N, C-alpha and C positions, 0 to 999 in steps of 0.2 A: 554408478554413484560412488565408486571407490575413490576416485580422484577428488570428489567433493568432500569426502570425509576427512581429507588431509588438509583442508584449507584452514588458515589461521586468521583471526582468533577462532579456535575450535568451537567454542560455545556459540559464538555469533552465527557462524555458518550452519551449525547444527540446528539452531532454532529457525534460521532462514529456510533450511530444507524442510523442516516440519511444517511451517506455515504455508510453504509453497505447495504442499500436498492437500491443503484445505481450500476448497473453492471460496473465493472472497472478493468477487466482483461487487461493485456498488449495487445496493439494494438486496444483496444476498450475503449478509455478514453474520447471520446467526451462528453458524458453525465456528467461525474464527473467534467470535465473541465468547462462546461457550468454552473454547479451547483456552482462552486467557483466564476465564474464571477457574477452570480446572487447575491451571498453573498456579493460581493464587492459593487454592485449597491445598495443593500438594506442598507448597512452600510456606504454609501457615502465614500468609499475608492477608491483611485486611483488604477488602475489595468491595466494589459497588458496580452493579450492572443495571442499566436502565432499559426502558422499553425500546429505545432506538438502537440497542446493542452496544452503546458506549460502555467502556470499562475503565474503572479507576483502580489502581493497585497501589497500596501504601507499604513502604518499608521504613521502619524507624531508623534513626541515625546510628551509625557505628559508634563504638565506644570512643569517647573523647570528642565527638562531633555533635553532641546533643544541643549545644548552644548555637550552632551554625544555622544560618538562614536556610529553611527548607527549599528544595529545588523541584520544580515541575519538569519532568521529561515527557515530551508530547510528540505523538505522531498519529497517523491514521491507519486503520486496518484494511480498508478497501483498496482495490486496484482497478485500473482501466484494463478491460479485457479486449484486446485486439489480436487478430491472427492473420497470417498470410493466406492469400487465396489458395484454396485446396487443402488447407490444414484442417483436419477433422478433429474437433474437440468440443465438448460440452462444458462451458465454463461454470455451469451451475452444479455439476456433479464430478468433474475431473480435476485433478491437480496438474501442475506444470511439469514439463520434462526438462529439468535443469542439466546443464553441462558446462564444462570449463573449456575456454578457448584462449590459451595464453594467459594473460593477466585478467581476462574478463569472465564473469559469470553471466550465462545467457539461458534462455528458454527456447527450445526448438519450436520455431514457427509461431511464437506468441510473444506478447509482452512478458517481461520478467517479473514485474511487480516489485522491483527495487524501490519504486515510488508507491508505497512508503513502507514496504516490508522490511527494509533495513532498519528503520526506526524501531519497529516491533522487535526485531532480532537483537538490536543493541540493548533495548530496555530489559528484555528477558534475560540476556546474558549477565547484565549488571545485577538484576534482582536475584539471580541464581548464585552469585559469587559472594560468599560471606567473608572473604578475605579482603575485600575492598574497603577503603576509607571513604566515607561519604556522609553528607547531612541527611536529614529526613528526605526520602524520595517519594514523590507523588507522581506516579506514572499514569498518564491519561492517554488512552488509545481510543480515538473517535471513529465513528462510522460514517459512511457515505460522504466523505470529503470531496471525492471526485465529481459529484453531481450537485455541487452547490454548498459545500461545507455544512451539510445538514446536521450531522452529529454534533459539531461544535456549536451550532446555533441552538440546539435543544438541550444540551447537557447542563446539569446542575453542578456547579463547582463550589457550592457553599461550604462543603466539608474540607476544602483545601486550605492549608495554612501558608503555602508558599506564595511569594511575589516575584520569584525569579523563574522565568520560563525558557527552557532549552527546547525549541521546536526543531526536530530532526527531519526536515522535509525540503531541503534544497540539494542541489546536485553538482556543486562545484567545490572541490576541496580547497580550503583556505579562504573561501569567500563567505562572509557572514552577513546575512540579510538583516536589515534594521527597519524596513518598512515595505509595504506592498500595496497593490491596487485592490479596490473593492470590485465586486462584480455581481452579476445576476444571470439567470437563464430566461430568455424571452421566447415563448412558445407561440408560434403563429399558425393559425388555421384559416384557410381561405376556402370557402365552399366551391365545389366543382360538380359538374354533371357530365354525362357521357352520351354518346350516340353510336350506333352501329355503322360501320363503313367497310367497304371492300378495297383491298389494296395489297401490295407486297409487304410482307412482315419483315421488319428490321430489328435486330438486337444490337444496340450500340453500347459500347463500354469504354469509359475513360479510366485508365489505370496507370500504374508505374510511378505514381507521385510519392514524394518523401513524407508528406504530412508532418506531424510533430505536435508538441504541446502548444495549445492556442494562446498561452500566456508568454512563456519564456522563449518561444520560437516564432512568434507572430511577426517579428521584425525581419525574419529571414526571407520574407516574400515568397514562400512556397505557394504553389498553386492550390487553391481550394477546389476540389473536384466538383462540388455541388455548383458553385458559382461558375466555374469554367464550363461545365456541361450546359448551363443556361446560355452561355455565350455561343457554344457550338450549335445548340438548337435554334437560337435566334438567327444565326448566320444561315443555317439551312432553310429555315422558315421564310426568310426574306428573299430567297432565290427559287424556291419550289414549294409545292404543297406537301406538308407533312401532317400526320395526326398522331399525337402522343397518346400512348396507351398506359405505360407505367414509367415510374421515375423514382429512383431510390439511391441514396448515398450517405456515407458517414455512419459511424457507430456511436460516437460520444460528442456532446456539444463542446467539450473542452479539448478535443483532438481535431487538428486540421484534417479534414477528410481526404483520404488517399485514392478512393475509387467511387465512381458513380455509374450506374447502369440505367439505360432507358430503352424501352421498346416502342415502336411506332409503325405506322403504315405510310407507304409512299405509293403514288399512282403507278400502275403497271406501265412499263415502257420507259420509266424515268430512272431505271437503275444506274445507267451510265452517268447521267447528270448528277445523281446523288453521290456516286463514288468520286466524281470530279470535285464537287463542292466540299465533300468531307476531306479530301486530300488537301484542298486549299487551306481550310481552317486548321487542319492538323499541322501543316507546315508553318503557318503563322504562329501557332502556340508553341511548337517545338523551338522555334527561333527565339521567341520572347522568353521562354523558360529554360534556355539551354544551360544556364549556370545553376539556377535554383532547383530545377527538376529535370535533369538530363534523361531520365527514364520515362518521361511523359509519353503515353501511348494511347491512341484512339483506334479501336478496332470495331468492325461491323460485320455481322452475319445476316445475309439476306436469304429468305426462304420463299415458299410458294405464295401465290396470291390467294387470299382468303378473306372472309368477313371477320371483323374484329371490333371490339368495343374501344373507342377512342374518346378523348375529351371533345366536347362540343367547341365550336370556334371561340365563343366568349370565354369559356373556362381556360382554354389553351392560352389565349392572350393574357389572361390574368396571371397564370403561372409564369409565362415568359417575361411579362412586365415586371413581376416581383423579382425574379432572378437577375434581370438586367439592371435593376435600379436599387436593390437593397444594398446599403453600405456594408462593407466587409473589409477586414484587415486593419492596418494601422490608420487611425483617424488623426491623432495628435501626438507629437513628441513633447517631452517635458522641457520646459524652459528653465527650470531650476537645476535639473540634473542632465547635462548633455549626454545623448545616447540612450536615454531611458524612454521607453514607450510610455506615454501617459494614458492614452485612450485607444481602445481597439474593440473589435468584435469578430466573431467567427461563426459562420453558418455551418454548424457541425453535423446535424442530423436532418435528413430530408426524406420524405416518403409521400408519394401520391396515393391516396386512399380512394375508397369507393365514393366517399361523400365530401372529402376535403383534401386540400394540399397542405401538408404539415411540414414545417421547417422550424428548427430551433437555433437561435443565435446566442452564444455566450458573450455577454457584454462586460468589459473590464475598464476601469478608470481609477486613477488615484485622486481624481477630482470628482466629488459626488455630483455636482451640478452637470458635468459633462456626461456622466453615466446616465443621469435622468434625461438629458437632452437626446442622447442616442436612443434611449428606450422610447421617447416620444416620437422620434423619426420612424422607428419600426412600427409603432402603433398607428401613426398617421398613414403610412403606406399600406398596412394591412387593412385598416378600416376603409380607406379609399377604394380598395378592391372587394369590399364587402366582408372582410374577415375580422378576426378577433386576436387579441394578444393576452396571454396569461403569463405573469411574471412569477418565477419560483427561485428559491435559493439566493435571495438578495443578501449580500454580506458586506460589511463595511471595510473601508481601507484601514490598513494598519499604519498609524502615523509615527513618524520618527520621534524618538525621545532624546532630547539634548543631553540630559544627565543620565548615565547608565553605568551602574556598578558592574553589571554582567559583561558589558563590552570591555571595560577596563581589565577585568579579570581574564577574559579571553585573550586580550592583547598580550598580557603579561605571560600567561601560560604558553600560548602559541609561539611567541618569540623565543622563550626559553627552550622550548622543545625542538623547534625547527630552524632557529637562527634567522628568521625573517618575519616581517610584520604581516599580520592578516589583512585582508581587504574587507572593509565594511561598505556595503552598498544596498541600494533599493532594488526591487524586482517588480516586473509588471504582472507576473502570475499571482494568483490569489493564495494566501496562506491563512491558517486558522488563528494566527496571532491577533488579528484584529478582533475576532469574536471573543477571544480570551481577555483581551484588554478591556472590552466593554463589560465583561462580567467581573473582573478583578481590578478594582481601583488601584492605581499606582503600579501596575504590572511592568516589570523590566524584562524585555524579551529579546531573544536573538534566534535566528534560524540558520542551521548549517547542515552539512552532510557530506558524504564521500562523492567522488566522481561517478556519475551515472548518466549515460549518454542515450540519446534518441528515446527518451521516455514517452510513453503512450503510443509506441509503435512496436511492431515485432522485431525491430532491430535493437531494442533496448539492451544495454549491457552495463554491468556494474564492475568497476575496477576493484579487483580483489585486494591489491596492495593499498589502494586508497582507503578502502573500507577498514583495513587493519590499522592504518595510521590514525584515521579519525576516531576509531574506537579507543586507541591508546590516549589520544588527546582528551576524549570525553571522560575517561577514567581519571586522568590527571586533573582535569578541571574540577570534577566533583570533589576530589580530595583537597582542593585548594580553596573551596568556598568556606568563608568564616564569618 
């Protein structure tokens, strides 16, 4: 940790180290929420903590800035917890193992949590520094953003005075977001039943995929391991007899799944045919995804013949039918903003249980009617197969605001500091700004942040130099609000 202690800005990375030692995966945010409350108490700040673990911290304006418009600084406390195969860690009890690699801050074998730990670290560093010039600061750190913006949906913002929102939850320095897609989580359950059968036991694994954020990286056309496993199984099933026993893939609905595993039975004596067919479909997939997922690997282990519980024929056909026909990936591109994904979905979590086949799709669109249409498609497909759909975490799109004082101020400060103009753009990923705009009439919001790469994957890495520049910009911006 010695090299970490020398990173600048010192307070920013000190607080990032501290929160990285606190387990803060989605649904498990009580400890980090209490940490923020303790920070408020130690610094004599007004605070509010609700039942969802959301925390609001208030710091009054510095001398001479009392008349300035209050500013809301906002981020979320939870992180996506993904790890490399073989990495032993309990995300509910253990912290992260941070290290420096050149200009990057990383975590060994896991996601870094820069999304959105850097927002928390920035906010705490600012609140801790009494030398800074700033208006009234209203820091809002929400819970469970990564599983449907749940904290932002439930939080009471009535005590806030600010109408200027700086959301620090984007990952490209110099790019400032002004609108985003809405979304929801569609949870599908299709009933299944099993029977006992004797055959050669096979463990099949699809791995080596790059994955990524299902909003900001859905346009990269990375293979979805759940959908691709469905294609592999259908290819095999159409050429020989197979009996599926277990099927599981993905960890989060908003992360493109990187690995899916399946166990099955095949008839004794068909091992050679199975290996041949598997080699055929593997070659096809590796050719198709040579650019997007060069590490795509399909491996199989065959063991002795034995009796095992497998899906009955009707149940197996239901599972394969769903995986081969469910929409996934980019559905529509924006006609108003060239290059922007308008509508997409991602089958992020899949598990074959004892009574049902469970699969969750994250649906996103900047057009509410298309979000609804896509949800109807999922519902129709699930109900056709005798299943059900439960919708959770439905959140609105954040609409572009034509007149924006905060955008003008950002452009002025950024150009003065760095000698170039900032880029203002929309994003397909979901942000909490839409929720805040629904709760605060006339809200003027922008989202930004430092360079952070491969978020929601164990390859996540935060640029140290970018984090330093963005912090300096944030401090300068706060001192320029009037």
